[in-house]
N, C-alpha and C positions, 0 to 999 in steps of 0.2 A: 558444419556442413561438410559433405564429402565432394571430392572432385569427380565430375562425370567421367565414366569409363568408355573405352572403345566398343563396348558391347551394347550400346543403345541402339534402338530401332530407328534407322534412318528414314523409314517410310511414314512414321507417325508424326502428325502435326499437332502439337498441344496448344490449345487456345483457351483453356479454362483457368480457374484460380486455384490456389493451394494454400495450405496453412503449414506452419512449422511448429515444433514443440519447444523452441527456444528463441532467444532474441539475438542470435549471432549473425545470420546472413544466409545468402543463397549463392550457389555457383551454377552456371549454366553454359551450354555450348550450343551454337546454331549449326545445324547440319542439313544437307540436301544432297540427294543422289547426284553423282557426276560433278560435284563441287567439293572443294576443300572444306573441311570443318573449320569453324571459327576457333579462335583462341578461347580458352575458358575465361569467363568474366565473373567477377564477384560483386555482390552488392551487400553492404553491411547495413543493418537497420536496428532500431530500438523502438520498442513500443512506447507511444507517447504517454499512456496511462490516463487515469481519471484524476482530476484535481481533488484533493482532500482539503476541506475548508476547516479553519480553526477559529472558533469564537470564544469569547471570555465573558463570564458572568461576574461583574464586580460585586454583586450582592453576596455570593457564597464562595467565590474564588475558583470555581470550576472552569477548566478549559474543556470545550466540547469539540469533537472531531466528527465530520460527516462528509460523505460523498455527494450529498444533495445540496445544490446551490439554493434551492427553494427553502430547505430546512434552515440553512445558515441565514438566509435573508429574513425569514420569519423571526428567528431568535434576535437578530439585530433590531427588528421593528419593535420588539418588546423589551429592549434595554440592554441586550448583550452587546459586547464590542467586537466588531469584525477585526480579525487579525490576519486575514488573507489566506493564501494557499500555503499549507504547511508542507506538503509533499505530493507526489503523484503515485497512485496505487495501480498495480498491474491488473489486467483483466483475468489472469489466472494465477494460481499459487496456493499457499496455505490460507485457510480461513482465519479472519480476525473476528472474534465474537464481541457483540456489544450487549452489555448488561446495564440495568438501571436500578438504583436503590431509591425507592419512593420516600423512605423515611429521611434519608440524608439529602435527597435531591442531587444525586451524584451518578455519573456514568463511569463505567470501567470497560476496558478493551483488552483482549488477550487472545493469543493464538492457542492457548492451552485449554483443551476440552476438560481436563481435570480441574483447572482453576475455575472455569465457567460453571461446571457442575457443582463444585464446592460453594460457590457464591449463590447459586440458585437454591441450594439446601439451606443457606442462611437467610433466604428471603429476597434476594435480588431477582428482578424480572429479566428473563432472557429476551432480548429484542431481535435476535437473529444475527446472521452474518453481515457485518458492516462493510467489509471490503476484503481484498486479498493481500497477502504478504508475498513479496517477491522482488527481485532486483538487487541492487548493490548499495543502496542508501539505508544505513541503519537508523531505525527509530529508537532512540534511547528512552528508557523508562526510569523515572525517579518517583520516590514515595515520600510524602510528608506525614510522619507519624502523629503530628499534632492537629491535623485537619479532619473535619467531619466530611465536608464535601471538597472536591478538587484535590483529593489526597494523592492522586497519581497524575503525573504530567509526562507527555510524550513529545519528543522533539528530535530534529536531525542535528541540532546544534550542541556540540560538546561544551562550548563556553556557557551556554544556557544551563546545562546540567551542572557544570562546575559552580556556577553562581548559586544555584538552588542548594547544592551540597554545602556551600559556605554558610547558608542560612539554616542548616540543620536537616535538610532533606537527605534521604538515603538513595544512592544510585543502585538500581536493580538490574542493570544490564540492557541488552537489546530486547525490545518488545516485539518487533517485526521489521520487515524490510520494505522499502519503497523504491521507486524508480529514479526520482530526481527531486 
């Protein structure tokens, strides 16, 4: 954010709302004719984000990620295990695409439109934009070359990735970013 300058209009009273393009903060000054201007004040803030739920299918080994509490609750009602909130997704950022492989019963998530398109050409169903990538929390991506379903895993935990790598998984880097 920028510091308010002396060129502001002292006759205008602002009473509306506003949005910003980042998560940094706001600086403001109060002014009124015939009075001294206030000091510049700052307010820092961070978007709370949407909770991203993680559930596990013990039948095929897939971890499923969703922004929908109702979807997570339904899956738990049919035998999946609730694993809580995995991270928080921002309301804006780069799109994370969700695909489904009906033959394997597996979901895949990526920010890459090229990867999405390649999977669709191989028969995966594109299910739309699942959430947004943004923030400073890395979602790490690991791949199990020996799995049919659940072959990709996403986590904010480096120790979880290290454990999977010790079991033969391959670390593939950062899949996307979350808020917390």
